[in-house]
Biotite code that builds the C-alpha atoms (Angstrom):
import biotite.structure as struc

atoms = struc.array([
    struc.Atom([-65.525, 23.718, 33.202], chain_id="A", res_id=1, res_name="MET", atom_name="CA", element="C"),
    struc.Atom([-63.225, 21.196, 34.967], chain_id="A", res_id=2, res_name="GLU", atom_name="CA", element="C"),
    struc.Atom([-63.881, 18.623, 32.315], chain_id="A", res_id=3, res_name="GLY", atom_name="CA", element="C"),
    struc.Atom([-63.029, 21.140, 29.503], chain_id="A", res_id=4, res_name="ARG", atom_name="CA", element="C"),
    struc.Atom([-59.730, 21.841, 31.138], chain_id="A", res_id=5, res_name="GLU", atom_name="CA", element="C"),
    struc.Atom([-58.950, 18.234, 31.548], chain_id="A", res_id=6, res_name="LEU", atom_name="CA", element="C"),
    struc.Atom([-59.635, 17.825, 27.680], chain_id="A", res_id=7, res_name="PHE", atom_name="CA", element="C"),
    struc.Atom([-57.338, 20.734, 26.843], chain_id="A", res_id=8, res_name="VAL", atom_name="CA", element="C"),
    struc.Atom([-54.346, 19.412, 28.864], chain_id="A", res_id=9, res_name="ASN", atom_name="CA", element="C"),
    struc.Atom([-54.788, 15.989, 27.330], chain_id="A", res_id=10, res_name="ARG", atom_name="CA", element="C"),
    struc.Atom([-54.648, 17.726, 23.892], chain_id="A", res_id=11, res_name="GLY", atom_name="CA", element="C"),
    struc.Atom([-51.296, 19.296, 24.288], chain_id="A", res_id=12, res_name="ARG", atom_name="CA", element="C"),
    struc.Atom([-48.278, 17.786, 23.093], chain_id="A", res_id=13, res_name="LYS", atom_name="CA", element="C"),
    struc.Atom([-45.028, 17.120, 25.070], chain_id="A", res_id=14, res_name="ALA", atom_name="CA", element="C"),
    struc.Atom([-42.088, 19.298, 23.953], chain_id="A", res_id=15, res_name="ALA", atom_name="CA", element="C"),
    struc.Atom([-38.404, 19.080, 24.694], chain_id="A", res_id=16, res_name="PHE", atom_name="CA", element="C"),
    struc.Atom([-36.958, 22.093, 26.606], chain_id="A", res_id=17, res_name="THR", atom_name="CA", element="C"),
    struc.Atom([-33.723, 23.851, 25.300], chain_id="A", res_id=18, res_name="LEU", atom_name="CA", element="C"),
    struc.Atom([-31.853, 22.156, 28.144], chain_id="A", res_id=19, res_name="VAL", atom_name="CA", element="C"),
    struc.Atom([-32.938, 18.788, 27.133], chain_id="A", res_id=20, res_name="GLU", atom_name="CA", element="C"),
    struc.Atom([-32.112, 19.418, 23.489], chain_id="A", res_id=21, res_name="LEU", atom_name="CA", element="C"),
    struc.Atom([-28.671, 20.545, 24.395], chain_id="A", res_id=22, res_name="LEU", atom_name="CA", element="C"),
    struc.Atom([-28.179, 17.464, 26.469], chain_id="A", res_id=23, res_name="ILE", atom_name="CA", element="C"),
    struc.Atom([-29.214, 15.198, 23.551], chain_id="A", res_id=24, res_name="VAL", atom_name="CA", element="C"),
    struc.Atom([-26.879, 17.071, 21.260], chain_id="A", res_id=25, res_name="VAL", atom_name="CA", element="C"),
    struc.Atom([-24.012, 16.631, 23.520], chain_id="A", res_id=26, res_name="ALA", atom_name="CA", element="C"),
    struc.Atom([-24.490, 12.974, 23.941], chain_id="A", res_id=27, res_name="ILE", atom_name="CA", element="C"),
    struc.Atom([-24.755, 12.619, 20.168], chain_id="A", res_id=28, res_name="LEU", atom_name="CA", element="C"),
    struc.Atom([-21.541, 14.513, 19.887], chain_id="A", res_id=29, res_name="ALA", atom_name="CA", element="C"),
    struc.Atom([-19.837, 12.112, 22.392], chain_id="A", res_id=30, res_name="ILE", atom_name="CA", element="C"),
    struc.Atom([-21.028, 9.138, 20.649], chain_id="A", res_id=31, res_name="LEU", atom_name="CA", element="C"),
    struc.Atom([-19.827, 10.398, 17.279], chain_id="A", res_id=32, res_name="ALA", atom_name="CA", element="C"),
    struc.Atom([-16.337, 11.076, 18.700], chain_id="A", res_id=33, res_name="GLY", atom_name="CA", element="C"),
    struc.Atom([-16.219, 7.488, 19.954], chain_id="A", res_id=34, res_name="MET", atom_name="CA", element="C"),
    struc.Atom([-17.587, 5.784, 16.925], chain_id="A", res_id=35, res_name="LEU", atom_name="CA", element="C"),
    struc.Atom([-15.884, 7.747, 13.994], chain_id="A", res_id=36, res_name="LEU", atom_name="CA", element="C"),
    struc.Atom([-12.237, 6.744, 15.053], chain_id="A", res_id=37, res_name="PRO", atom_name="CA", element="C"),
    struc.Atom([-13.589, 3.204, 15.085], chain_id="A", res_id=38, res_name="VAL", atom_name="CA", element="C"),
    struc.Atom([-15.261, 3.379, 11.808], chain_id="A", res_id=39, res_name="LEU", atom_name="CA", element="C"),
    struc.Atom([-12.242, 5.072, 10.220], chain_id="A", res_id=40, res_name="SER", atom_name="CA", element="C"),
    struc.Atom([-9.948, 2.250, 11.700], chain_id="A", res_id=41, res_name="ASN", atom_name="CA", element="C"),
    struc.Atom([-12.234, -0.365, 10.220], chain_id="A", res_id=42, res_name="ALA", atom_name="CA", element="C"),
    struc.Atom([-12.367, 1.310, 6.795], chain_id="A", res_id=43, res_name="ARG", atom_name="CA", element="C"),
    struc.Atom([-8.391, 1.307, 6.727], chain_id="A", res_id=44, res_name="GLU", atom_name="CA", element="C"),
    struc.Atom([-8.088, -2.350, 7.709], chain_id="A", res_id=45, res_name="LYS", atom_name="CA", element="C"),
    struc.Atom([-10.539, -3.119, 5.032], chain_id="A", res_id=46, res_name="SER", atom_name="CA", element="C"),
    struc.Atom([-8.231, -1.132, 2.479], chain_id="A", res_id=47, res_name="LYS", atom_name="CA", element="C"),
    struc.Atom([-5.273, -2.974, 3.898], chain_id="A", res_id=48, res_name="ALA", atom_name="CA", element="C"),
    struc.Atom([-6.792, -6.240, 3.424], chain_id="A", res_id=49, res_name="ALA", atom_name="CA", element="C"),
    struc.Atom([-7.644, -5.566, -0.245], chain_id="A", res_id=50, res_name="ARG", atom_name="CA", element="C"),
    struc.Atom([-3.935, -4.355, -0.592], chain_id="A", res_id=51, res_name="CYS", atom_name="CA", element="C"),
    struc.Atom([-2.653, -7.412, 0.860], chain_id="A", res_id=52, res_name="HIS", atom_name="CA", element="C"),
    struc.Atom([-4.671, -9.649, -1.626], chain_id="A", res_id=53, res_name="SER", atom_name="CA", element="C"),
    struc.Atom([-3.517, -7.537, -4.682], chain_id="A", res_id=54, res_name="ASN", atom_name="CA", element="C"),
    struc.Atom([0.146, -8.012, -3.584], chain_id="A", res_id=55, res_name="LEU", atom_name="CA", element="C"),
    struc.Atom([-0.248, -11.690, -2.950], chain_id="A", res_id=56, res_name="HIS", atom_name="CA", element="C"),
    struc.Atom([-1.702, -12.111, -6.540], chain_id="A", res_id=57, res_name="LEU", atom_name="CA", element="C"),
    struc.Atom([1.001, -9.920, -8.087], chain_id="A", res_id=58, res_name="LEU", atom_name="CA", element="C"),
    struc.Atom([3.581, -11.925, -6.544], chain_id="A", res_id=59, res_name="ALA", atom_name="CA", element="C"),
    struc.Atom([2.122, -15.229, -7.945], chain_id="A", res_id=60, res_name="TYR", atom_name="CA", element="C"),
    struc.Atom([1.954, -13.531, -11.508], chain_id="A", res_id=61, res_name="ALA", atom_name="CA", element="C"),
    struc.Atom([5.631, -12.713, -10.984], chain_id="A", res_id=62, res_name="GLY", atom_name="CA", element="C"),
    struc.Atom([6.576, -16.264, -10.097], chain_id="A", res_id=63, res_name="LEU", atom_name="CA", element="C"),
    struc.Atom([4.368, -17.670, -13.058], chain_id="A", res_id=64, res_name="MET", atom_name="CA", element="C"),
    struc.Atom([6.081, -15.309, -15.443], chain_id="A", res_id=65, res_name="TYR", atom_name="CA", element="C"),
    struc.Atom([9.399, -16.821, -14.348], chain_id="A", res_id=66, res_name="ALA", atom_name="CA", element="C"),
    struc.Atom([8.335, -20.435, -14.474], chain_id="A", res_id=67, res_name="GLU", atom_name="CA", element="C"),
    struc.Atom([7.250, -19.649, -18.145], chain_id="A", res_id=68, res_name="ASP", atom_name="CA", element="C"),
    struc.Atom([10.370, -17.850, -18.970], chain_id="A", res_id=69, res_name="ASN", atom_name="CA", element="C"),
    struc.Atom([13.231, -20.273, -18.084], chain_id="A", res_id=70, res_name="ARG", atom_name="CA", element="C"),
    struc.Atom([13.320, -19.343, -14.389], chain_id="A", res_id=71, res_name="GLU", atom_name="CA", element="C"),
    struc.Atom([14.000, -15.697, -15.185], chain_id="A", res_id=72, res_name="THR", atom_name="CA", element="C"),
    struc.Atom([12.200, -13.053, -13.024], chain_id="A", res_id=73, res_name="PHE", atom_name="CA", element="C"),
    struc.Atom([10.253, -10.198, -14.737], chain_id="A", res_id=74, res_name="VAL", atom_name="CA", element="C"),
    struc.Atom([11.886, -7.033, -15.350], chain_id="A", res_id=75, res_name="GLY", atom_name="CA", element="C"),
    struc.Atom([11.665, -3.810, -17.438], chain_id="A", res_id=76, res_name="PHE", atom_name="CA", element="C"),
    struc.Atom([13.180, -2.385, -20.707], chain_id="A", res_id=77, res_name="TRP", atom_name="CA", element="C"),
    struc.Atom([12.405, 0.726, -22.680], chain_id="A", res_id=78, res_name="SER", atom_name="CA", element="C"),
    struc.Atom([8.775, 0.616, -24.010], chain_id="A", res_id=79, res_name="GLY", atom_name="CA", element="C"),
    struc.Atom([7.934, -2.663, -22.316], chain_id="A", res_id=80, res_name="ILE", atom_name="CA", element="C"),
    struc.Atom([6.842, -2.243, -18.546], chain_id="A", res_id=81, res_name="ASP", atom_name="CA", element="C"),
    struc.Atom([5.941, -4.859, -16.031], chain_id="A", res_id=82, res_name="ARG", atom_name="CA", element="C"),
    struc.Atom([2.219, -4.418, -16.366], chain_id="A", res_id=83, res_name="LYS", atom_name="CA", element="C"),
    struc.Atom([2.500, -5.382, -20.028], chain_id="A", res_id=84, res_name="MET", atom_name="CA", element="C"),
    struc.Atom([4.620, -8.501, -19.259], chain_id="A", res_id=85, res_name="LEU", atom_name="CA", element="C"),
    struc.Atom([2.391, -9.632, -16.466], chain_id="A", res_id=86, res_name="LEU", atom_name="CA", element="C"),
    struc.Atom([-0.858, -8.867, -18.202], chain_id="A", res_id=87, res_name="TYR", atom_name="CA", element="C"),
    struc.Atom([-1.205, -12.608, -19.462], chain_id="A", res_id=88, res_name="PRO", atom_name="CA", element="C"),
    struc.Atom([-1.267, -13.645, -15.702], chain_id="A", res_id=89, res_name="TYR", atom_name="CA", element="C"),
    struc.Atom([-2.979, -10.709, -14.161], chain_id="A", res_id=90, res_name="THR", atom_name="CA", element="C"),
    struc.Atom([-5.503, -9.656, -17.034], chain_id="A", res_id=91, res_name="HIS", atom_name="CA", element="C"),
    struc.Atom([-5.430, -6.285, -15.427], chain_id="A", res_id=92, res_name="SER", atom_name="CA", element="C"),
    struc.Atom([-3.592, -3.040, -16.210], chain_id="A", res_id=93, res_name="GLY", atom_name="CA", element="C"),
    struc.Atom([-2.271, -3.186, -19.584], chain_id="A", res_id=94, res_name="THR", atom_name="CA", element="C"),
    struc.Atom([0.503, -0.521, -19.086], chain_id="A", res_id=95, res_name="ASN", atom_name="CA", element="C"),
    struc.Atom([1.856, 1.923, -16.525], chain_id="A", res_id=96, res_name="ASN", atom_name="CA", element="C"),
    struc.Atom([-0.209, 4.717, -18.037], chain_id="A", res_id=97, res_name="ALA", atom_name="CA", element="C"),
    struc.Atom([-3.416, 2.873, -17.097], chain_id="A", res_id=98, res_name="GLN", atom_name="CA", element="C"),
    struc.Atom([-4.222, 3.768, -13.417], chain_id="A", res_id=99, res_name="LEU", atom_name="CA", element="C"),
    struc.Atom([-7.883, 3.248, -13.000], chain_id="A", res_id=100, res_name="ASP", atom_name="CA", element="C"),
    struc.Atom([-9.215, 2.013, -9.725], chain_id="A", res_id=101, res_name="VAL", atom_name="CA", element="C"),
    struc.Atom([-10.706, -1.170, -10.883], chain_id="A", res_id=102, res_name="ASN", atom_name="CA", element="C"),
    struc.Atom([-7.437, -3.053, -11.519], chain_id="A", res_id=103, res_name="GLN", atom_name="CA", element="C"),
    struc.Atom([-5.343, -5.366, -9.547], chain_id="A", res_id=104, res_name="LEU", atom_name="CA", element="C"),
    struc.Atom([-2.478, -2.815, -9.593], chain_id="A", res_id=105, res_name="TRP", atom_name="CA", element="C"),
    struc.Atom([-4.551, -0.191, -7.520], chain_id="A", res_id=106, res_name="HIS", atom_name="CA", element="C"),
    struc.Atom([-4.190, 0.098, -3.688], chain_id="A", res_id=107, res_name="CYS", atom_name="CA", element="C"),
    struc.Atom([-7.505, 1.420, -2.376], chain_id="A", res_id=108, res_name="PRO", atom_name="CA", element="C"),
    struc.Atom([-5.623, 3.785, 0.023], chain_id="A", res_id=109, res_name="SER", atom_name="CA", element="C"),
    struc.Atom([-4.183, 5.673, -3.170], chain_id="A", res_id=110, res_name="VAL", atom_name="CA", element="C"),
    struc.Atom([-6.449, 8.558, -3.834], chain_id="A", res_id=111, res_name="THR", atom_name="CA", element="C"),
    struc.Atom([-4.280, 10.450, -6.497], chain_id="A", res_id=112, res_name="LEU", atom_name="CA", element="C"),
    struc.Atom([-4.784, 9.797, -10.145], chain_id="A", res_id=113, res_name="THR", atom_name="CA", element="C"),
    struc.Atom([-1.126, 10.246, -11.189], chain_id="A", res_id=114, res_name="ASN", atom_name="CA", element="C"),
    struc.Atom([0.152, 7.653, -8.724], chain_id="A", res_id=115, res_name="GLN", atom_name="CA", element="C"),
    struc.Atom([1.130, 4.012, -9.228], chain_id="A", res_id=116, res_name="ALA", atom_name="CA", element="C"),
    struc.Atom([0.253, 1.789, -6.172], chain_id="A", res_id=117, res_name="SER", atom_name="CA", element="C"),
    struc.Atom([2.910, -0.984, -6.263], chain_id="A", res_id=118, res_name="TYR", atom_name="CA", element="C"),
    struc.Atom([6.584, -1.281, -7.200], chain_id="A", res_id=119, res_name="GLY", atom_name="CA", element="C"),
    struc.Atom([8.598, -4.444, -8.138], chain_id="A", res_id=120, res_name="PHE", atom_name="CA", element="C"),
    struc.Atom([12.134, -4.435, -6.736], chain_id="A", res_id=121, res_name="SER", atom_name="CA", element="C"),
    struc.Atom([14.437, -3.164, -9.534], chain_id="A", res_id=122, res_name="SER", atom_name="CA", element="C"),
    struc.Atom([17.224, -5.137, -7.908], chain_id="A", res_id=123, res_name="SER", atom_name="CA", element="C"),
    struc.Atom([15.447, -8.437, -9.544], chain_id="A", res_id=124, res_name="LEU", atom_name="CA", element="C"),
    struc.Atom([15.081, -7.329, -13.119], chain_id="A", res_id=125, res_name="ASN", atom_name="CA", element="C"),
    struc.Atom([15.503, -10.453, -15.156], chain_id="A", res_id=126, res_name="PHE", atom_name="CA", element="C"),
    struc.Atom([17.455, -12.209, -12.492], chain_id="A", res_id=127, res_name="VAL", atom_name="CA", element="C"),
    struc.Atom([17.465, -15.988, -12.405], chain_id="A", res_id=128, res_name="ARG", atom_name="CA", element="C"),
    struc.Atom([15.434, -17.497, -9.609], chain_id="A", res_id=129, res_name="LEU", atom_name="CA", element="C"),
    struc.Atom([18.258, -19.856, -8.768], chain_id="A", res_id=130, res_name="ALA", atom_name="CA", element="C"),
    struc.Atom([20.209, -16.818, -7.359], chain_id="A", res_id=131, res_name="THR", atom_name="CA", element="C"),
    struc.Atom([17.554, -16.037, -4.716], chain_id="A", res_id=132, res_name="VAL", atom_name="CA", element="C"),
    struc.Atom([18.559, -18.490, -2.018], chain_id="A", res_id=133, res_name="LEU", atom_name="CA", element="C"),
    struc.Atom([16.529, -17.155, 0.680], chain_id="A", res_id=134, res_name="HIS", atom_name="CA", element="C"),
    struc.Atom([13.215, -16.227, -1.028], chain_id="A", res_id=135, res_name="PRO", atom_name="CA", element="C"),
    struc.Atom([11.253, -15.518, 2.321], chain_id="A", res_id=136, res_name="ALA", atom_name="CA", element="C"),
    struc.Atom([13.681, -12.739, 3.088], chain_id="A", res_id=137, res_name="ASP", atom_name="CA", element="C"),
    struc.Atom([13.981, -10.902, -0.360], chain_id="A", res_id=138, res_name="VAL", atom_name="CA", element="C"),
    struc.Atom([11.612, -8.101, -1.426], chain_id="A", res_id=139, res_name="VAL", atom_name="CA", element="C"),
    struc.Atom([9.627, -8.813, -4.748], chain_id="A", res_id=140, res_name="MET", atom_name="CA", element="C"),
    struc.Atom([6.906, -6.076, -4.749], chain_id="A", res_id=141, res_name="VAL", atom_name="CA", element="C"),
    struc.Atom([5.575, -3.582, -2.209], chain_id="A", res_id=142, res_name="CYS", atom_name="CA", element="C"),
    struc.Atom([3.558, -0.358, -1.657], chain_id="A", res_id=143, res_name="ASP", atom_name="CA", element="C"),
    struc.Atom([5.229, 2.226, -3.800], chain_id="A", res_id=144, res_name="ALA", atom_name="CA", element="C"),
    struc.Atom([4.403, 4.996, -6.172], chain_id="A", res_id=145, res_name="GLY", atom_name="CA", element="C"),
    struc.Atom([6.601, 7.603, -4.791], chain_id="A", res_id=146, res_name="VAL", atom_name="CA", element="C"),
    struc.Atom([10.055, 9.017, -5.524], chain_id="A", res_id=147, res_name="ASN", atom_name="CA", element="C"),
    struc.Atom([12.976, 9.927, -3.211], chain_id="A", res_id=148, res_name="SER", atom_name="CA", element="C"),
    struc.Atom([11.059, 13.139, -2.281], chain_id="A", res_id=149, res_name="ALA", atom_name="CA", element="C"),
    struc.Atom([7.710, 11.347, -1.658], chain_id="A", res_id=150, res_name="GLY", atom_name="CA", element="C"),
    struc.Atom([6.371, 12.745, -4.824], chain_id="A", res_id=151, res_name="ALA", atom_name="CA", element="C"),
    struc.Atom([3.895, 10.566, -6.694], chain_id="A", res_id=152, res_name="PRO", atom_name="CA", element="C"),
    struc.Atom([5.255, 8.625, -9.925], chain_id="A", res_id=153, res_name="ILE", atom_name="CA", element="C"),
    struc.Atom([3.436, 6.074, -12.189], chain_id="A", res_id=154, res_name="THR", atom_name="CA", element="C"),
    struc.Atom([6.417, 3.686, -12.465], chain_id="A", res_id=155, res_name="ALA", atom_name="CA", element="C"),
    struc.Atom([5.919, 0.108, -11.208], chain_id="A", res_id=156, res_name="THR", atom_name="CA", element="C"),
    struc.Atom([9.464, -0.328, -9.820], chain_id="A", res_id=157, res_name="HIS", atom_name="CA", element="C"),
    struc.Atom([10.869, 0.274, -6.437], chain_id="A", res_id=158, res_name="CYS", atom_name="CA", element="C"),
    struc.Atom([14.640, 0.914, -5.765], chain_id="A", res_id=159, res_name="MET", atom_name="CA", element="C"),
    struc.Atom([16.707, -0.569, -3.032], chain_id="A", res_id=160, res_name="SER", atom_name="CA", element="C"),
    struc.Atom([17.915, 1.964, -0.339], chain_id="A", res_id=161, res_name="PRO", atom_name="CA", element="C"),
    struc.Atom([21.606, 2.026, -2.136], chain_id="A", res_id=162, res_name="ALA", atom_name="CA", element="C"),
    struc.Atom([20.288, 3.344, -5.309], chain_id="A", res_id=163, res_name="LYS", atom_name="CA", element="C"),
    struc.Atom([20.760, 7.101, -6.218], chain_id="A", res_id=164, res_name="ALA", atom_name="CA", element="C"),
    struc.Atom([18.315, 9.621, -4.720], chain_id="A", res_id=165, res_name="VAL", atom_name="CA", element="C"),
    struc.Atom([16.553, 11.220, -7.622], chain_id="A", res_id=166, res_name="ASN", atom_name="CA", element="C"),
    struc.Atom([12.950, 12.225, -9.134], chain_id="A", res_id=167, res_name="ALA", atom_name="CA", element="C"),
    struc.Atom([12.543, 9.044, -11.041], chain_id="A", res_id=168, res_name="SER", atom_name="CA", element="C"),
    struc.Atom([13.695, 6.333, -8.570], chain_id="A", res_id=169, res_name="ASN", atom_name="CA", element="C"),
    struc.Atom([10.716, 4.902, -6.861], chain_id="A", res_id=170, res_name="GLY", atom_name="CA", element="C"),
    struc.Atom([10.727, 4.143, -3.134], chain_id="A", res_id=171, res_name="ARG", atom_name="CA", element="C"),
    struc.Atom([8.296, 2.172, -0.663], chain_id="A", res_id=172, res_name="PRO", atom_name="CA", element="C"),
    struc.Atom([5.369, 4.164, 0.495], chain_id="A", res_id=173, res_name="ASN", atom_name="CA", element="C"),
    struc.Atom([4.324, 3.591, 4.091], chain_id="A", res_id=174, res_name="PRO", atom_name="CA", element="C"),
    struc.Atom([0.552, 4.125, 3.694], chain_id="A", res_id=175, res_name="ARG", atom_name="CA", element="C"),
    struc.Atom([-0.774, 1.337, 5.914], chain_id="A", res_id=176, res_name="HIS", atom_name="CA", element="C"),
    struc.Atom([-0.492, 2.301, 9.623], chain_id="A", res_id=177, res_name="ALA", atom_name="CA", element="C"),
    struc.Atom([2.894, 3.822, 8.834], chain_id="A", res_id=178, res_name="ASN", atom_name="CA", element="C"),
    struc.Atom([4.145, 0.706, 7.357], chain_id="A", res_id=179, res_name="GLY", atom_name="CA", element="C"),
    struc.Atom([4.578, -0.991, 4.092], chain_id="A", res_id=180, res_name="VAL", atom_name="CA", element="C"),
    struc.Atom([2.822, -4.093, 2.838], chain_id="A", res_id=181, res_name="LEU", atom_name="CA", element="C"),
    struc.Atom([5.456, -6.302, 1.157], chain_id="A", res_id=182, res_name="VAL", atom_name="CA", element="C"),
    struc.Atom([5.298, -9.465, -1.136], chain_id="A", res_id=183, res_name="ALA", atom_name="CA", element="C"),
    struc.Atom([8.504, -11.518, -0.701], chain_id="A", res_id=184, res_name="TRP", atom_name="CA", element="C"),
    struc.Atom([10.019, -13.797, -3.217], chain_id="A", res_id=185, res_name="MET", atom_name="CA", element="C"),
    struc.Atom([8.440, -17.010, -1.691], chain_id="A", res_id=186, res_name="ASP", atom_name="CA", element="C"),
    struc.Atom([4.806, -15.360, -2.334], chain_id="A", res_id=187, res_name="GLY", atom_name="CA", element="C"),
    struc.Atom([3.956, -14.485, 1.249], chain_id="A", res_id=188, res_name="HIS", atom_name="CA", element="C"),
    struc.Atom([2.816, -10.965, 2.211], chain_id="A", res_id=189, res_name="VAL", atom_name="CA", element="C"),
    struc.Atom([3.679, -9.014, 5.410], chain_id="A", res_id=190, res_name="SER", atom_name="CA", element="C"),
    struc.Atom([3.590, -5.654, 6.987], chain_id="A", res_id=191, res_name="TRP", atom_name="CA", element="C"),
    struc.Atom([6.849, -4.083, 7.826], chain_id="A", res_id=192, res_name="THR", atom_name="CA", element="C"),
    struc.Atom([8.269, -0.648, 9.018], chain_id="A", res_id=193, res_name="ARG", atom_name="CA", element="C"),
    struc.Atom([10.405, 1.645, 7.003], chain_id="A", res_id=194, res_name="MET", atom_name="CA", element="C"),
    struc.Atom([13.618, 0.607, 8.945], chain_id="A", res_id=195, res_name="GLN", atom_name="CA", element="C"),
    struc.Atom([16.516, -1.909, 8.559], chain_id="A", res_id=196, res_name="LYS", atom_name="CA", element="C"),
    struc.Atom([16.795, -4.598, 7.421], chain_id="A", res_id=197, res_name="PRO", atom_name="CA", element="C"),
    struc.Atom([13.807, -3.814, 5.008], chain_id="A", res_id=198, res_name="PHE", atom_name="CA", element="C"),
    struc.Atom([14.794, -0.098, 4.410], chain_id="A", res_id=199, res_name="TYR", atom_name="CA", element="C"),
    struc.Atom([17.307, 2.239, 5.804], chain_id="A", res_id=200, res_name="ALA", atom_name="CA", element="C"),
    struc.Atom([16.730, 5.728, 7.253], chain_id="A", res_id=201, res_name="ASP", atom_name="CA", element="C"),
    struc.Atom([16.223, 8.219, 4.526], chain_id="A", res_id=202, res_name="PRO", atom_name="CA", element="C"),
    struc.Atom([19.515, 9.868, 5.509], chain_id="A", res_id=203, res_name="SER", atom_name="CA", element="C"),
    struc.Atom([21.291, 6.722, 4.263], chain_id="A", res_id=204, res_name="GLN", atom_name="CA", element="C"),
    struc.Atom([19.472, 6.277, 0.928], chain_id="A", res_id=205, res_name="TRP", atom_name="CA", element="C"),
    struc.Atom([21.652, 6.430, -2.225], chain_id="A", res_id=206, res_name="GLY", atom_name="CA", element="C"),
    struc.Atom([24.805, 5.550, -0.434], chain_id="A", res_id=207, res_name="ASN", atom_name="CA", element="C"),
    struc.Atom([25.785, 3.248, -3.542], chain_id="A", res_id=208, res_name="GLY", atom_name="CA", element="C"),
    struc.Atom([27.125, 0.539, -1.264], chain_id="A", res_id=209, res_name="ILE", atom_name="CA", element="C"),
    struc.Atom([26.045, -3.021, -2.572], chain_id="A", res_id=210, res_name="THR", atom_name="CA", element="C"),
    struc.Atom([28.655, -5.038, -0.938], chain_id="A", res_id=211, res_name="ASP", atom_name="CA", element="C"),
    struc.Atom([26.957, -7.124, 1.870], chain_id="A", res_id=212, res_name="PRO", atom_name="CA", element="C"),
    struc.Atom([30.403, -7.167, 3.919], chain_id="A", res_id=213, res_name="ASN", atom_name="CA", element="C"),
    struc.Atom([30.533, -3.363, 4.036], chain_id="A", res_id=214, res_name="ASP", atom_name="CA", element="C"),
    struc.Atom([29.191, -2.058, 7.529], chain_id="A", res_id=215, res_name="PRO", atom_name="CA", element="C"),
    struc.Atom([27.191, 0.579, 5.676], chain_id="A", res_id=216, res_name="ASN", atom_name="CA", element="C"),
    struc.Atom([25.391, -1.819, 3.183], chain_id="A", res_id=217, res_name="TYR", atom_name="CA", element="C"),
    struc.Atom([21.604, -1.082, 3.089], chain_id="A", res_id=218, res_name="THR", atom_name="CA", element="C"),
    struc.Atom([20.448, -3.779, 0.764], chain_id="A", res_id=219, res_name="ASP", atom_name="CA", element="C"),
    struc.Atom([19.910, -6.656, 3.114], chain_id="A", res_id=220, res_name="GLN", atom_name="CA", element="C"),
    struc.Atom([16.395, -7.605, 1.798], chain_id="A", res_id=221, res_name="GLN", atom_name="CA", element="C"),
    struc.Atom([16.680, -6.395, -1.606], chain_id="A", res_id=222, res_name="TRP", atom_name="CA", element="C"),
    struc.Atom([19.725, -7.923, -3.349], chain_id="A", res_id=223, res_name="ALA", atom_name="CA", element="C"),
    struc.Atom([19.291, -11.780, -4.307], chain_id="A", res_id=224, res_name="PRO", atom_name="CA", element="C"),
    struc.Atom([20.910, -13.782, -1.460], chain_id="A", res_id=225, res_name="HIS", atom_name="CA", element="C"),
])
């Protein structure tokens, strides 16, 4: 009889109690709470790195265009957008209406299907490179795709702070850690906050002041200098 009881006890499977299961669930929840922010941060850094690379390539496309066009920078005129003009150098994005995610012009942090990712400074439309005396301090192209109210737009331009506030004027979009990735006229790319000298407070947008000697001038890093 004793041998039979021993055989029965050995055949029973161990099982978790309710308390043990609750403890395991609590531990898993704590670990998930610790790991999810880390994974989210790593994912955002990966997107920012891709965006950095895109801007770097777009900057060099703009400079190569200028070299092939008598030292005149790329711009825009009716019916011809920057994507068209730069296509021979980017081989990506044939026009502003093309917004697929596989092109150089797309930032992976942009999820809307009706929004551009980048905007070239409209202050540089067809300017001569010789007028840009401090290229490391002049904005060429940056995170954009929004208008003055923050609504999405498809245009590949970005207006300086002094330009009028309206629905069609593109503005920088601080979508990477509350800042903007910027490619400068010398080709380097860096992250910057939405503050002077890069961009003024929104309450100062559209002041129309373009004279660098005026105390309310807001285009320090936009006008050629």
